N, C-alpha and C positions, 0 to 999 in steps of 0.2 A: 207707614205699613211696615210690618217686620216680615221678611221673607226668608224661609230657611230651605237650603237647597241640599238635596242628597249629593255629596262630593265624592262619591266612591271612586269615579274615574278623573277626579281632579289633576291627580299626579301622573297621569298618563295622557298627555297632550298628544302623543303620537296617534292614539285611537280616535275614531270619529265622535265617540261620546266625550271623551276628554277635551277634544277641540271644540265641541259645541258648549260644554258648560263653562269654558274659560272665557271663549269669545262672547257668549252671551252675558255672564255676569259682568265682565269689563264693560260692555256697552250699557247695561242696565245701570250700573253704578255711576257712569257718567251722564246718562240720560236724566236718571231721578236720584240725586244724591241725598234727596230729603228722606229717602226711605232707608231702612236698615237692612243690609243684605247679609246673610249668615250662610257659612258653608260648613256642613258637618263632614268631617273627614276621619277615616279609620286610621287608627295609629297604634302604636304598642303602649304609650302612657299619655294621660290627659294634658292638655295645654291649650291656651288660647293666645292667638296673635292676630295681628292687624296687617293686611296688604292693601295699600290705598284705602279705597272706602269698604273694603270687604272685610269681615269679621271671620277668622278660621277658628272653628272649635274642634280640636283633635280629642277623639273619643276611642278608648281601647276596642280593638276588634280583632278577630281572628282572620288570618289572610288564607282562607281556603274557601271551598266551595260552601260549606256548611255555614262558615263564618259569614259569608256574603248573604245568604238567606236570612240568618239571624239579624244581621245589619239592617237589611230592608224591612224585615217584618216585625222587629222589636225595637232595635236601637233609634232608628229613625222616628217612628211614632212616639217613643219616649222622648226623644230631643224637641219634637214638635211641641210637646206639652210641657217640657221643662223650660224652654226658651219663650214661650207664650207667643208663638209665631202666628200671624194673622193669615199665612198660607204657606202651603208646602209644596215644593216643586221637585218632582222626582223626574229628573232629565234624561232617563232612558227607562226602558219597558221593564219595571219593577215596582209597582205601587204596593203599598202595605195593605193587607186584607182589611184592617180595621184601623181608622183613623178618626179623630174627633174635629177636625178642621178642614176648611176647604184645601183641596188636593189638586194640584195640576200635574199631569204626567205627559211626558213627550214619549212617543212611539215612534221611532224613526223609520220603522219598516216592519213588515211581517214574515221576514224570511224564514223563520223556523216553521210557520205555519203553511207558507206557500211553497217552500222548495224541500221535498223530501231528503235531499242530501245534507241539509243543515239542520236536521231534527236531533241527531247525534245520538248518545246511548240511552238507557233508561233514565239516567239521572237528567240528562237534558231535555227528555221528553216529559218527566214529572215537573221539572221547573217550568217548562213552557206551559204546562196546563196550569200551574199555580198563578202565573202572571196573566194567562188568558182569563182565569176566572175571577181575578181581582181588578183588571184594568176597568171595567165597566163601573165599578164603584167609585172610580175618581170623579171629582166634580166637573172637570174639563179634561180632555185629551187634545194634546197637540202633536201635529205631525209636520213634516217638511215639504210636502207637495200634495197636489189635490189628487194625484194617482194613488198615493199613499192613504189619503183620507177616505177615497172611495173603498180601498181594501178593509180598512179599519170598521167603516160603518157596516160593510157586508160580511165580514168574517168575524168579527166580534160582536155583531148584532147591536151595535151602539147607536143610540138616536143621533141623526146627522148634525142636530143643533148642538150637541155636546162635542163635537170634534171639529178642530180648527186648523186650518192648513197655513202654516207660517214658514216660508221658505229660509233657507240658512243664507250665507254669504261667504265670499272669499275674504281671507286675511288681507289687510292692506298692503303685505308685502309683494302680493301678485298684481303687477301693474305693467303697462307695455313699455314703459321708459327703461331702457337698459342701463346697468350699474357698471362701473368700471370693472368689478370683480368678475362680470358675466364671461368675458373672454378667457379668464383664468379657470373658470369651473368647466368650461367646454374644452379648453386645451388639455386639462388633466386627464381628460377621457377621449383625446384624440378626435374630437368632434368639430366639425364645421357647421355654421348655420344653414338651415334648409332640409333637415332630416324630418322624417315622421317620427312620433313620439307615442308611448304608451306609458301611463304612470297609473299604479293601483296595485291591487293584490293578484294572487294569482290561483285563487281558488275557482272551482270549475264554473260558476256563474258568470266570471268576468269574460269567459269565451275567447282566451287567447289563440286558440286554434283558428277561429275566424280572422282574427287579426292578422296572424301570421300568413294564413292562405290568401288573404286579400292583398297583403304586402308583396308575396310572392308574384302575384299575377301584375300587380303595377309594376314591379321591377322588369317584367318582361317588355314594357313598354318605355320605362324610365331606368335603364339598367344602372345609372350611377345613384340612384336612391338609396338611403339607409334607413334603418328603422332603428330608435333607441327604445329599450325596454327597461324602464328604471323601477326599482323596488328589490326588497331582500329576497333571493331566490330560496324556492323551497329546499329543505333539508333532505327530502325523500320525495321520489315521484309516485305519486299516488292517484287514485281516481279522483279524489276529492281535490288534490292539489297537484295538478298535471305538471311536470318540469317543462318550463316553455323553452328551454334547450332543445329537449327532445322534440317538441312541436316544430320547432324552427327546422330541425334536420328532416323531419317527415315532410316539410313543406318544400324542401329542397333549397334552403337558405343557407349560405355560408356564413363563417364568422366575419367575413368582411362586410356582409349586407345587413347582419344584425349585431348590435352591441348591447350586451347586458350589463347593466351598470352595477347589478346588486344594490345594496343600501345606499340611499342619497340622504344626506342630512336635509332636514326641512329648509334650513337657510339657502341651501342650494337649488331647491326646485324651481324657483322662479326663473333662473338663468336657464334651465333646462326647457321650461315652456316657452320663454321668449326666443330661444334659438331654433325652435321647431316652426316648420311649415304647416304641418298638420297635426292634430291630435287624435289618435285613434281610440274609441270607447265603444265597442259593441256589446256592452254588457246586457245579460239576459234580464237582469232585474236590479233595480236600484230605487231605495226610498227617496233619494233626492240625486246624488251624485256630485260631490264637490270636486274631483279631479276635472271634469269637463268645465265646471265653472271656474276654476282656476285658471284653466288654459285660456277660455274666454277672456278673462280680466287681464290676462297677458297680451291680448291680441292675436292669439292662435286659433284659427277656425277648427272646428270639431267636426268629426265623422263619428256618429253614434248611432247605437240601435234604437229603431222606433219602438220602444217598449217602455212600459211604467212611466216613471217621472222624467226620463231623460228628454222628451220633446218639448216639457216646461221649462227644463233648465237651458237647453241649446237654442230654443227658438230660432231666429234667421241666422244665428251666429255659426251655422255650420250645415252639415248635410246629414240626413237621416236615411237609413235602410233597415230591412227586417235583420235581426241578428244573424241569421244563416244564409244571408244574401251576400256570398263572397264577391259574386260578380259586380253587384252594386255597391259594395264598399270599395272595391278596387277602383272602379270607375271614379267615384267620388274623389279618391286620393290622386289619381292621375290627373283629374282635372285642376285640383289644387296645386299639383306640383308642376304642370305645365302651362296653365293659363295664368299669366300674371296679372291681367285686369280682374279676372274672376277671384283670384286670391286676394286682391286688395279689397274688392267688394265685400268678400266674406270677412276680411279682417276688420273692416270698419263696423259691419253688422255685429261682429262679435263682441267689439268694446262697448257697442250700444246695448247688447243684451246684457252684459256683465253689468253695466251701470243700474240696471233695474233691481239689482240685489244689493243690500248693505245690512251690516250689522245694527246700525242705528234703527232702520225699519223693523228688522227682526225683534229687537228689544222694544220697541214702541208697542208692537202688535202683542207681544208677550206680557207686557204691563197691562194692556187693556184686558187680556186674559185673567190676570190676578184679580182685577177688579170685578170682573165679570163672575168669577168663581166665587169670591166673597158675597156679592149680590145674591148669587144663585143659593147660596147656603143659609141665607137670611141672617 
């Protein structure tokens, strides 16, 4: 079987789509080396290279919005025919309108449809309308959770039998065993183990206001508690991207109480997770939610919102509350910070929950989907 991947996000592993395509392809190539794995990559000039068991095909493309649409709607279908692929996998929500072979499309979430703040300007709305119209034409749609699957079936009016939920997994570096370098990672940020942690973006759906308000309440009971907020801070304070430093001040939190790390290299994130007593993630909507799973894999209990996919990811490895239930979020954090037996119980449950997810399983179920797509197209 020859499988062609749209590799638009291949060289941006810091993005969710980039991480997905890289981890999935590596797992697929290891699981089924007898198949041919091809990745189509936008570039300034044409070239062909090999990376392990993957063939990388570089095809000229324009690096702008119009170029991206042309890539998705013209270049990718052309390459699928040119390379005689048996199946095309578009690993993000951008299926071609016309394609002559079995096509599998991964839709991680429907954020632009479900959350008005994420619809963007006219160009963004037109693009969303395009991919919304073309998605049902794919042979199979994959998504990351049962919650996202239900959204796709309902909002895209797609038959349930053509949508499969295949969960993601954390990278192998996220593990409970501390490394020698962990102490240095914490020391450079003047941190001692036992803090509460947030890792993720700062856009409005991440609900950082509730995180900071809940921590402020918890600190009234545990005055020595500290919160670490990791991630590149916004350049401007806007309604869509509120500056968490302002939100912290509004919650009455001092610079001693909250540490803003700004950008943290991917290699250092496991150390931050392992040093945390609890991970806070009251996001209003997630198609999956990799940061909570990464925390669980490091043995850190999660406090998350009882919304969308997060209950599926967190399971018994943490505590859930409504996203605006500041008192409930604070109570969960206080218990994890003060009840050693309960913390150990949840730590064990976190590791058990994380073990349910693996890239090998994700790859196996994705490979099964390719076979099903080929069979469906006859």
